[in-house]
N, C-alpha and C positions, 0 to 999 in steps of 0.2 A: 477255336471252337470250345464251347464249354464242355466239361467232362460230365456226361450224363450217365456214365456206366455204373454198374454195380461194382462191388469189390473185385479187384483183380488179383491174379495170382492163385486163385483157388482152382481146384481140379475136380469139377463135378463129374459124376459118372452116370450114364444112362442105364437104366435097368433093362436088360435085354430080354426079348421074347424069343424063345427057342424056335417057334414056328416061323420066324422071319429072319433068323440069324444068317441063314445061308442064301437069302434071296439075291439073285443076280440082276433082276430088273426092277427098277424103281416103279412102284405103283402108288399113285396118289391116293387111291382108296385104301390101300394098306397103310400108307402114312397117316391118313386120317384116323383109321381104326386104332393104330398104335398110339397116336397123340391123345385120343379120347380116354385111354387108360393110363398113359404114362405121365401126363403133365403134372400130376400130383407128386410124382416120384423124382422129378428133377429138383435141383437145389432151390430152396425157397426164393432166393433173389431173382431167379429166372422163371418161376412159375407163371408170372403175369405175362411175360413175353410169349411163352409157348401157348398159353390159353388164348390170348388175344389173337395170335396169328392163326391158330386153328379155327377159332370161332368165326373169323371173317374170310375163310378160304374161298367160298363159292364166288363171291363178288370179285375178289382179287384175281382169281384164276381167269375169270371172263375178261378182266382188264388186260392181263398178261397176253391172252390169246389175241387181243385186238392190236397189240403192238406190231410195228413193221417186222417183216421176216428177218431173221439172223441165222439161217441154217448153217451150222458148222462154225459160226462166228463166236466172238467172245463178248460176254456181258459181265460187267462188274456190279456187284451188289454192295453198295457202300453203306456201312453201318448195318451189317447183315444179321447181327444178333445170333439166334440159334440156328440160322441157316435154312429155315423151312421154305422161305420164298426162293432162295437159291435153288432148292430142289425142284420147286414148281417151274421156275424159268427154264432150267435145263431140260425138263421133261416136255413142257408145252411149246418151247421154241426150238427144240433140237439143236442146242448150242452148248458151248462150254461156259461155265459160270465160275468166276473167282469172287469169293466173298471176303470183305475186309471189315475189321472191327478193331477198336482200340482196347477192348476188354478181353484179356487172355482167358478168363474163366468162361465166358459165353462162347468163345471160339472152341474151347475144349468140348463143350456140349455140342456145338455144331459138328465137330469132327466125329464125335461119338455117333450122332445120328447118321452122318455120312457113311461111316463104317457099317452101321446096322443095315443100311440099304445097299451096301456095296457099290457106291456111286463115285468113288474117288477118281475115276478116269474123266468124268465130266465136271465134277464140282470140287473145288479146292478152296481152302480158307487160309487167310494170312492175317497176321497182326500188323495193323497200319492205321494211321489217321488219314482222313479224307484230305487234309491240308497237304499231305506229302505229294499229291498228284500222281498221275499215271506214268510219268517218265516217258521214255521213248516207245515203250510197248503199250500203245493205247488200245482201248477196247472199241468194239463196234457200237456199244450202247452201255448206258449206266442206269441203274435204278437206285433211288434213295427214298426210303420209306420211314416216316416218323423220326427223322433225324434233324430236319431243318429247324424244328421248334426249339432246339437246344443251342442254336448258334447266336452269336452277338450281332453279326452283320450278314443279312440274307444275301445281298448282292455279292459280297466277297465269297460267301459260301457257294453260291451257284457258279461263280467263276472257278472255284476250286474243283467242283464236280465236272465242269466243262473240260478241265485240263486232263481228265481221265479218258476222254472220248476223241476218236479220230474225226476230222471234218467229214461231214456227210452222215454221221451217226446220229443217235437220238438219246435223250435223257428222259426217263419216266420218274415222276416225283409224286408222292402221296403224303399228306399230312393232315393234322387235325384241324377242326374249327368248331369249337364248342358253342359258337353263336347259333348253330342250327339244332341244338338239343331241345327236344320237345318231350314232355312226359304228362300223361293224363290218365287217371286223376293224379293230383299231386301226391307224392309220397309223404310219410309222416314228417313233422317239423324237425325232429332230431336228425333224421336222415338228410333233409335239405340243408341243415346247418353243416353236417359232415361234408356234403358235396361242395358247399361254398368254401369250406376250409381247404378242401382238396384243390379246387380251382384256383384259390388264392395262392396256394403253395406252388402249383404248377405254372402260375403266371409270374412267379418270381425268378430267381436265378436258375431254377430247374426247368424252365420252359415257357413257351408262348402258346397258350391254348387257342389263339385265333390266328395262327400263322398261315393257315391255308389260303385265306383271302389275299395274303401279301406276296405269295410265291410267283404269280404271273409277272407282276411288276419287277420283282427282283431278278427273275430269269432274263427278261428282256433287257434290263439294265446291264446284265452280265454279258450281253452280246449273243444271246440265244434267240431263236425264232419260235414263238409259241404256236403250236399246231393244233392242240386239243386241250380242252379243260372241261371238267365236269364236277358237279356236286353229287356225291354218292351217299344217299341215305340208307341206313340199315333200319328198316321199319318193321315193327312187330305190333300186332293187335290180336291178343288172345288171352285166354285164362292162364295165368302164370302161378306156379306153385313155389313155395319157399325153397324147394330143393332143385329148382330148374337151373340150367346153365346160365340163363340170363341173370338171375339173382346172384349166383355165384360169381359171375363175371363182374357185376357191379361192386360186389364186396372186395374181390381180389384186386381190382384196379386201385382201390383206396389203400388196402392193407400193404401193398407193395411200397407205398409212399408214407405209410403211417409213422415210422420212426422219425423221419425228417419233419413231418407235420407236428408231432409232439415236441420235438426239439425246438421248432420255430415258435411254439406257443400258440398254434392255431387251433389245437384240440387237445383234450386230455384223454388218457386211456379210458377213464370212466365214461366220458362223453361218447367215445367211439363205441364202447360196448353197449351203451344205451341206444345209440343210433342204429347199430346193427341189429339189436334185438327188436326194436320197433319196426324196422324195415322188413325183417323176416316175418314178424307177426301180422303185417298188413296183407299177406298172401294166405290163401289163394284169392286172386282178384283178376278181373278182366282189365287189362291195361293196354294203353297205346303208348309206344315209345318210338322216337325217331332220333338217331344220332348220325352225323354226317362227317365225311372226310372230303378233301379236295384232291382231285387227281389231275395232273398236267403232263403233257407230252411236249418236249422241246426238241427242235432240230438244231444240230450243231453246224453252223455255216462252214 
């Protein structure tokens, strides 16, 4: 599996809120309220992960609630990142969640959030790669979100995920598919060039931006049974300001990859500043945008 992690070995610290420090019960509304304030305070290399996960929470939580029941069971969150989805699964499915990631720094952030909400009895995090497999202590279910795009062989990857789950369990997978991106009216030319550079960068060794449409075939080839699949569009049609979360979201997703884009010669720092300036100047405006992910549910025979 390709190494898609940020720098490892760092020790980010979450900025604690005294009003939540002694909370004994995880509240997703409290989690959202904290994330809305705190995402800018986490280490720069993880801000995008936190912002993206928070911004897409409503649709994802509805998806989690639709999964088969696993009361008191074990779900593994493979490539768990800052652990926000692990918190959601533990709460919505009344189960234990073990989150695994190969990035020690992001796991430190996940542990900090876990301590903040005093949820260590139900949610635990461990340093591991998906390729290590689940060993003899297999889970009732696994989820893998935005990880498959970074793998060299999708079928082998899905077989590795399968090895974490006991027969009769299930695997929930979500990943990107930029082929469903729609924007109207078109943003400024400089911004479109920046987006093209970003997609080119992400389609290289750093990821496959159309992986979503390939996951069903890969899962079946790995011996799984496909039971559900959906295209999940996040659609917005409204007057947008330059300070809105949508605009910030668009900027952040490129800035997290900008050093690599510059190093690859896909964009210069000056071109990026011009693109960002033109993009912000194009608002306020009434815009229609639609971006989609692919979600699949597999059964383990």
